[in-house]
N, C-alpha and C positions, 0 to 999 in steps of 0.2 A: 292312807289306804289308796291303792291304785284302783283304776276304773274296773278292772276285772273283779277284784275283791269286793268292791262296792256293789256290783251287780249280783255276785254270789250271795252276799249278805242280805240283799233285798229279796232274792228268791227264797232264802231260808226263812226270813221274817214272815213272808206270806204263808208259807207252809205251816209255820209254828202258830199262826193265828187260828188254825183249825183245832177245835177241842178234841182231845184224846187221839192226837195224831202220832204220839210216840216221840221218840228221840230223833232229832234231825242233825246229821253231821255235815260239816262243811268240806268234807273230803271222804274218800273211800278208805275206811280204816283197814290197815293190814297188821294183823297180830298173829304170831305163831301159835298161840294157845287157843284152842277152840272155846274153852271156858271163858277166857278173857274177852274174846271177840263177842261171844254171846252176851256177856255182861254189858257191853256197849250198846246193845239193842233191847235190853229188858227195861221196861218202864212199868212201874206198879205191878210187877209180877208177870207181865205179858211181854213176850218177845214181839216187839213192834218198833220198827225204826226205818230211817231213810238216810240216804246221803245224796249230796249234790256235787257234781263235778262238771267242769267244762270238757267237752270231748272234741270240739272242732271250732275253728274260727275261719271265716272267709272275710277278706278285705277287698274293697273295690274303691275306685276313685269316684267322688261325687263332683261337686262344683270345684273350681280351682282352689286348691289348698284345703279341700275337705276329703276326709276318708270315711267310708262307711264300713263299720265292723259288724258282722253278723256272727254271733257266738251261738253254738249249739250246746245245750246243757242236758246232761243226763240226771234224772231224778229217779233213783232206784229205791224201792221200798220192799219191806218184808214183814210178814205177820204170821205167827204160828197158827197152824190149822187147828180147828176144833169144831167138829160137826154139831155138837150140842148147842152151840151159840150161833149156828149158821155163819161161820167165819168168812166164807167166801162172799156172802152178801155184805157183811160188815166191811170187808176189805174193799170191795167194789165201791161201797159208799164213800170210803175215805178217798179213793181215787177220784170219784166224781166231785167231791168237795174241793180237792186240789184244782181240778179243771175249772170249777166255778170261780174259785178265788182268783185265778189268773185271768179269767174272762172279765171279771169285775175291775181289774186294775191292769190295763194293757200297757202302761208305761212304768210299772213298778214304783209308783209314787214319784215319777219324774226322773228316775235313775237312768232309764233308757228311753229312746224315742218310741219304740213299739215292741211288742212281743208277737209280731206278725210279719210275714214276708208275703210276696206275691204267691207263694206256694202253700203256706200253712199259717194258721193263727192259733195262738195259745198253746196249751198243753196237748201233746199228742200221746196217745196210749199206743206204744209200739208193741207191747207184749204183756200179758198177765198169765202167769203159769205157776204150777206147783214146783217147788224146789226143795232140796234138802239144804238147810243152812244151819251150820253148827250142830249137825246131827238131829235137827228138828225138821219135820215136814211142815213147810210154810207156803203161803201164797207170796208171790213176788210180782212186782210191777216194774216195768221198764218204761218210764215216761221221758219225753223229750220236750224241750222248750227252746225256741230261737228268740234271741234278743237282738235288736238292731240299735246301734249307737253311732253317733257321728263324732269324728275328731277333726279338729282344725289346726 
């Protein structure tokens, strides 16, 4: 497994530690059929799922023979709305649990040097909004995480 995939799997493992988080994909699924796509996000009868993908990488030189890689990861999640269960609060609670999980483990179990840069630390909540996903009105979260790694 290459370093990028190792980091991706560490991120997914942290998210999957959260109870009732739903299904977590290691890529953004693309399927032509709305029904097939929806099935990829339904867990125990509830449309609730996430995907993790790398969206940017910056590389800079550190000490002689050392490279510093900063990857930006998108963690996108969706959950079907349902006012009777106060779904917005439930979804916000899941987002906060994700933030807490990464605050508790800033090096992803030693996989990266840090999940912080001089600009940001941990999970950033870029946007939480209502969306239609597979014909269902849902809550969606757009979260980002930066990881810093060194290569020699």
